[in-house]
C-alpha positions in Angstrom: -127.6 14.5 -111.1 -126.1 14.7 -108.0 -126.8 18.2 -105.1 -124.2 20.1 -104.9 -124.4 19.1 -101.5 -123.8 15.3 -102.2 -120.7 17.1 -104.9 -119.2 19.5 -102.0 -119.0 16.3 -99.7 -117.6 13.8 -102.0 -114.7 16.3 -103.0 -114.6 17.0 -99.6 -113.7 13.0 -98.5 -111.9 12.9 -101.3 -109.3 15.5 -100.2 -109.6 14.5 -97.1 -108.5 11.2 -97.6 -105.7 12.7 -100.2 -104.1 14.6 -96.9 -104.1 11.2 -94.9 -102.3 9.1 -97.6 -100.0 12.3 -97.9 -99.5 12.3 -94.3 -99.1 8.3 -94.1 -96.0 8.3 -96.7 -94.5 11.3 -95.9 -94.4 11.1 -92.2 -95.7 7.6 -91.0 -98.7 9.4 -89.3 -102.6 8.0 -89.4 -104.8 11.1 -90.3 -107.8 9.0 -91.4 -110.0 11.4 -88.7 -110.2 14.2 -91.4 -113.1 12.5 -93.3 -115.1 11.4 -90.6 -116.9 15.1 -90.5 -118.0 15.4 -94.0 -119.6 11.3 -93.9 -122.8 13.0 -92.2 -123.4 15.0 -95.0 -123.4 12.2 -97.8 -126.4 10.2 -95.9 -128.4 13.7 -94.8 -132.0 13.2 -95.8 -133.7 16.2 -97.8 -136.6 17.5 -95.8 -139.8 18.4 -97.3 -140.2 22.4 -97.3 -143.3 23.1 -95.1 -146.9 23.5 -96.8 -147.9 27.0 -97.7 -150.4 29.3 -95.7 -152.5 31.7 -98.1 -155.4 34.2 -97.0 -158.0 33.9 -99.3 -158.9 37.7 -98.9 -156.3 39.0 -99.4 -153.7 36.3 -100.8 -151.1 37.0 -98.8 -148.7 33.9 -98.2 -146.1 32.3 -96.2 -144.5 29.0 -95.0 -144.5 29.7 -91.4 -146.6 27.7 -89.1 -146.8 29.9 -86.8 -149.3 32.0 -88.8 -152.8 31.2 -88.1 -154.6 33.9 -89.5 -153.7 37.1 -91.7 -151.8 39.9 -90.6 -153.1 42.5 -92.9 -157.1 41.1 -92.5 -157.2 38.9 -89.8 -158.6 35.7 -92.0 -158.0 32.3 -91.2 -154.9 31.3 -93.5 -156.0 28.2 -95.6 -153.2 25.4 -96.0 -152.3 25.2 -100.0 
């Protein structure tokens, strides 16, 4: 299955190439630079989600690594 980001980038590249071919045929001008901005989207890696930190006392949960202690009761958060 293809991710929506990859599908969007592929459609954008194909549309860009179609515009480039049309410009070449109609105006004898090469405009292949239109596809260049979308190419990095095809090769970008998915990043992993940060770990979940949870308070053992009240159950407060966050993915923000800036939180070392629970804002509710001050307990140290544990990585899940």
